[in-house]
Biotite code that builds the C-alpha atoms (Angstrom):
import biotite.structure as struc

atoms = struc.array([
    struc.Atom([80.516, 62.030, 80.317], chain_id="A", res_id=1, res_name="LYS", atom_name="CA", element="C"),
    struc.Atom([79.811, 64.515, 83.029], chain_id="A", res_id=2, res_name="THR", atom_name="CA", element="C"),
    struc.Atom([80.904, 67.949, 84.107], chain_id="A", res_id=3, res_name="MET", atom_name="CA", element="C"),
    struc.Atom([79.904, 70.027, 87.098], chain_id="A", res_id=4, res_name="GLU", atom_name="CA", element="C"),
    struc.Atom([80.714, 73.614, 87.943], chain_id="A", res_id=5, res_name="VAL", atom_name="CA", element="C"),
    struc.Atom([80.165, 74.834, 91.502], chain_id="A", res_id=6, res_name="HIS", atom_name="CA", element="C"),
    struc.Atom([80.688, 78.200, 93.066], chain_id="A", res_id=7, res_name="SER", atom_name="CA", element="C"),
    struc.Atom([82.592, 78.296, 96.340], chain_id="A", res_id=8, res_name="ASN", atom_name="CA", element="C"),
    struc.Atom([79.306, 78.811, 98.181], chain_id="A", res_id=9, res_name="GLU", atom_name="CA", element="C"),
    struc.Atom([77.929, 75.405, 97.100], chain_id="A", res_id=10, res_name="ILE", atom_name="CA", element="C"),
    struc.Atom([79.140, 72.260, 98.833], chain_id="A", res_id=11, res_name="ALA", atom_name="CA", element="C"),
    struc.Atom([80.376, 69.271, 96.867], chain_id="A", res_id=12, res_name="ARG", atom_name="CA", element="C"),
    struc.Atom([79.511, 65.637, 97.536], chain_id="A", res_id=13, res_name="ASP", atom_name="CA", element="C"),
    struc.Atom([82.575, 63.436, 97.049], chain_id="A", res_id=14, res_name="VAL", atom_name="CA", element="C"),
    struc.Atom([80.475, 60.251, 97.250], chain_id="A", res_id=15, res_name="LYS", atom_name="CA", element="C"),
    struc.Atom([78.332, 61.441, 94.335], chain_id="A", res_id=16, res_name="GLU", atom_name="CA", element="C"),
    struc.Atom([81.413, 62.314, 92.285], chain_id="A", res_id=17, res_name="THR", atom_name="CA", element="C"),
    struc.Atom([82.884, 58.852, 92.932], chain_id="A", res_id=18, res_name="LEU", atom_name="CA", element="C"),
    struc.Atom([79.551, 57.202, 92.049], chain_id="A", res_id=19, res_name="ARG", atom_name="CA", element="C"),
    struc.Atom([79.546, 58.992, 88.693], chain_id="A", res_id=20, res_name="LYS", atom_name="CA", element="C"),
    struc.Atom([83.183, 58.056, 88.066], chain_id="A", res_id=21, res_name="LEU", atom_name="CA", element="C"),
    struc.Atom([82.435, 54.376, 88.759], chain_id="A", res_id=22, res_name="LYS", atom_name="CA", element="C"),
    struc.Atom([79.411, 54.534, 86.446], chain_id="A", res_id=23, res_name="ALA", atom_name="CA", element="C"),
    struc.Atom([81.553, 56.044, 83.668], chain_id="A", res_id=24, res_name="ALA", atom_name="CA", element="C"),
    struc.Atom([84.203, 53.362, 84.156], chain_id="A", res_id=25, res_name="GLN", atom_name="CA", element="C"),
    struc.Atom([81.568, 50.618, 84.174], chain_id="A", res_id=26, res_name="TYR", atom_name="CA", element="C"),
    struc.Atom([79.880, 51.775, 80.976], chain_id="A", res_id=27, res_name="THR", atom_name="CA", element="C"),
    struc.Atom([83.257, 52.160, 79.242], chain_id="A", res_id=28, res_name="ALA", atom_name="CA", element="C"),
    struc.Atom([84.051, 48.532, 80.106], chain_id="A", res_id=29, res_name="ALA", atom_name="CA", element="C"),
    struc.Atom([80.532, 47.274, 79.253], chain_id="A", res_id=30, res_name="HIS", atom_name="CA", element="C"),
    struc.Atom([79.376, 48.793, 75.942], chain_id="A", res_id=31, res_name="PRO", atom_name="CA", element="C"),
    struc.Atom([75.634, 48.598, 75.404], chain_id="A", res_id=32, res_name="GLY", atom_name="CA", element="C"),
    struc.Atom([74.783, 48.895, 79.103], chain_id="A", res_id=33, res_name="GLU", atom_name="CA", element="C"),
    struc.Atom([73.497, 52.019, 80.826], chain_id="A", res_id=34, res_name="VAL", atom_name="CA", element="C"),
    struc.Atom([73.676, 52.930, 84.507], chain_id="A", res_id=35, res_name="CYS", atom_name="CA", element="C"),
    struc.Atom([70.297, 54.319, 85.580], chain_id="A", res_id=36, res_name="PRO", atom_name="CA", element="C"),
    struc.Atom([69.882, 57.300, 87.888], chain_id="A", res_id=37, res_name="ALA", atom_name="CA", element="C"),
    struc.Atom([71.254, 56.730, 91.396], chain_id="A", res_id=38, res_name="LYS", atom_name="CA", element="C"),
    struc.Atom([73.097, 53.601, 90.185], chain_id="A", res_id=39, res_name="TRP", atom_name="CA", element="C"),
    struc.Atom([75.725, 52.227, 92.567], chain_id="A", res_id=40, res_name="ASN", atom_name="CA", element="C"),
    struc.Atom([78.546, 49.768, 91.930], chain_id="A", res_id=41, res_name="ASP", atom_name="CA", element="C"),
    struc.Atom([77.118, 46.253, 91.833], chain_id="A", res_id=42, res_name="GLY", atom_name="CA", element="C"),
    struc.Atom([73.556, 47.376, 91.062], chain_id="A", res_id=43, res_name="ALA", atom_name="CA", element="C"),
    struc.Atom([71.673, 46.283, 87.945], chain_id="A", res_id=44, res_name="LYS", atom_name="CA", element="C"),
    struc.Atom([72.202, 48.164, 84.714], chain_id="A", res_id=45, res_name="THR", atom_name="CA", element="C"),
    struc.Atom([69.835, 48.461, 81.782], chain_id="A", res_id=46, res_name="ILE", atom_name="CA", element="C"),
    struc.Atom([70.141, 48.016, 78.041], chain_id="A", res_id=47, res_name="ALA", atom_name="CA", element="C"),
    struc.Atom([68.821, 51.086, 76.212], chain_id="A", res_id=48, res_name="PRO", atom_name="CA", element="C"),
    struc.Atom([65.670, 50.405, 74.221], chain_id="A", res_id=49, res_name="SER", atom_name="CA", element="C"),
    struc.Atom([62.746, 52.332, 72.781], chain_id="A", res_id=50, res_name="PHE", atom_name="CA", element="C"),
    struc.Atom([60.547, 50.018, 74.895], chain_id="A", res_id=51, res_name="ASP", atom_name="CA", element="C"),
    struc.Atom([61.838, 51.817, 78.017], chain_id="A", res_id=52, res_name="LEU", atom_name="CA", element="C"),
    struc.Atom([60.676, 55.277, 76.921], chain_id="A", res_id=53, res_name="VAL", atom_name="CA", element="C"),
    struc.Atom([58.288, 56.638, 79.537], chain_id="A", res_id=54, res_name="GLY", atom_name="CA", element="C"),
    struc.Atom([58.751, 53.638, 81.850], chain_id="A", res_id=55, res_name="LYS", atom_name="CA", element="C"),
    struc.Atom([61.863, 54.642, 83.778], chain_id="A", res_id=56, res_name="ILE", atom_name="CA", element="C"),
])
């Protein structure tokens, strides 16, 4: 889940909002998978694991 609050003086990036929406939809449809930072539709996802701590 995500939430952003911007003042009127700060620009918004619609592409970033859509990317986050697609990531939320993807993870809802694919339990057990995680979209890493800067993930885009069609990119690889990861399965959360303690082995990944400090490596991502």
